[in-house]
C-alpha positions, 0 to 999 in steps of 0.5 A, spaced: 864 317 721 858 314 724 854 309 722 846 309 720 842 304 722 835 303 718 830 298 720 827 294 713 820 298 714 825 305 714 829 302 708 823 300 704 820 307 705 826 311 703 827 306 697 819 308 695 820 315 696 827 315 691 823 311 686 817 316 686 822 322 685 826 319 680 820 317 676 817 324 677 823 328 675 825 323 669 818 322 666 819 322 659 826 318 660 822 312 664 816 312 659 821 310 654 825 306 658 818 302 659 816 302 652 823 299 650 822 293 655 814 292 653 817 292 645 822 286 647 817 283 651 813 282 645 819 281 640 821 275 645 813 272 645 813 273 637 820 269 636 817 264 641 811 263 637 815 263 630 819 258 633 813 253 634 809 255 627 810 252 620 815 255 616 813 259 610 817 261 604 819 268 602 814 269 597 808 268 600 810 273 606 812 278 600 805 277 597 801 278 604 805 284 604 803 287 598 796 286 599 796 290 605 
Protein backbone atom coordinates (compact mmCIF):
# COMPACT_ATOMS: atom_id res chain seq x y z
CA UNK A 1 0.00 0.00 0.00
CA UNK A 2 1.39 3.43 -0.88
CA UNK A 3 1.63 6.33 1.53
CA UNK A 4 -0.18 9.60 1.05
CA UNK A 5 1.75 12.69 2.07
CA UNK A 6 -0.02 15.96 2.81
CA UNK A 7 1.45 19.24 3.81
CA UNK A 8 -0.24 21.10 6.69
CA UNK A 9 -2.12 23.44 4.35
CA UNK A 10 -3.57 20.54 2.35
CA UNK A 11 -4.62 18.76 5.53
CA UNK A 12 -6.26 21.94 6.79
CA UNK A 13 -8.28 22.33 3.58
CA UNK A 14 -9.36 18.68 3.60
CA UNK A 15 -10.50 18.93 7.23
CA UNK A 16 -12.38 22.17 6.56
CA UNK A 17 -14.18 20.59 3.61
CA UNK A 18 -15.07 17.50 5.64
CA UNK A 19 -16.44 19.60 8.51
CA UNK A 20 -18.52 21.78 6.18
CA UNK A 21 -19.92 18.68 4.48
CA UNK A 22 -20.72 17.08 7.82
CA UNK A 23 -22.60 20.18 8.97
CA UNK A 24 -24.52 20.53 5.70
CA UNK A 25 -25.56 16.88 5.62
CA UNK A 26 -26.48 16.71 9.32
CA UNK A 27 -27.80 20.20 9.96
CA UNK A 28 -30.53 19.17 12.42
CA UNK A 29 -28.25 16.89 14.46
CA UNK A 30 -25.51 19.53 14.57
CA UNK A 31 -28.04 22.14 15.70
CA UNK A 32 -29.26 19.87 18.50
CA UNK A 33 -25.67 19.12 19.51
CA UNK A 34 -24.77 22.82 19.67
CA UNK A 35 -27.95 23.60 21.63
CA UNK A 36 -27.00 20.95 24.19
CA UNK A 37 -23.53 22.42 24.51
CA UNK A 38 -24.96 25.90 25.07
CA UNK A 39 -27.40 24.56 27.68
CA UNK A 40 -24.56 22.75 29.47
CA UNK A 41 -22.44 25.91 29.52
CA UNK A 42 -25.38 27.94 30.85
CA UNK A 43 -26.07 25.33 33.54
CA UNK A 44 -22.40 25.30 34.53
CA UNK A 45 -22.48 29.10 34.84
CA UNK A 46 -25.67 29.00 36.92
CA UNK A 47 -24.20 26.38 39.24
CA UNK A 48 -20.99 28.37 39.65
CA UNK A 49 -23.00 31.52 40.39
CA UNK A 50 -25.19 29.62 42.85
CA UNK A 51 -22.13 28.45 44.76
CA UNK A 52 -21.13 32.05 45.46
CA UNK A 53 -24.53 33.47 46.45
CA UNK A 54 -26.38 33.44 49.72
CA UNK A 55 -28.49 30.39 50.49
CA UNK A 56 -32.28 30.78 50.68
CA UNK A 57 -34.83 28.49 52.18
CA UNK A 58 -37.17 26.27 50.21
CA UNK A 59 -40.32 28.21 51.13
CA UNK A 60 -38.91 31.43 49.67
CA UNK A 61 -38.32 29.75 46.34
CA UNK A 62 -41.81 28.26 46.19
CA UNK A 63 -43.34 31.64 47.09
CA UNK A 64 -41.54 33.17 44.12
CA UNK A 65 -42.64 30.36 41.83
CA UNK A 66 -46.27 30.79 42.90
CA UNK A 67 -46.12 34.49 42.04
CA UNK A 68 -44.99 33.72 38.51
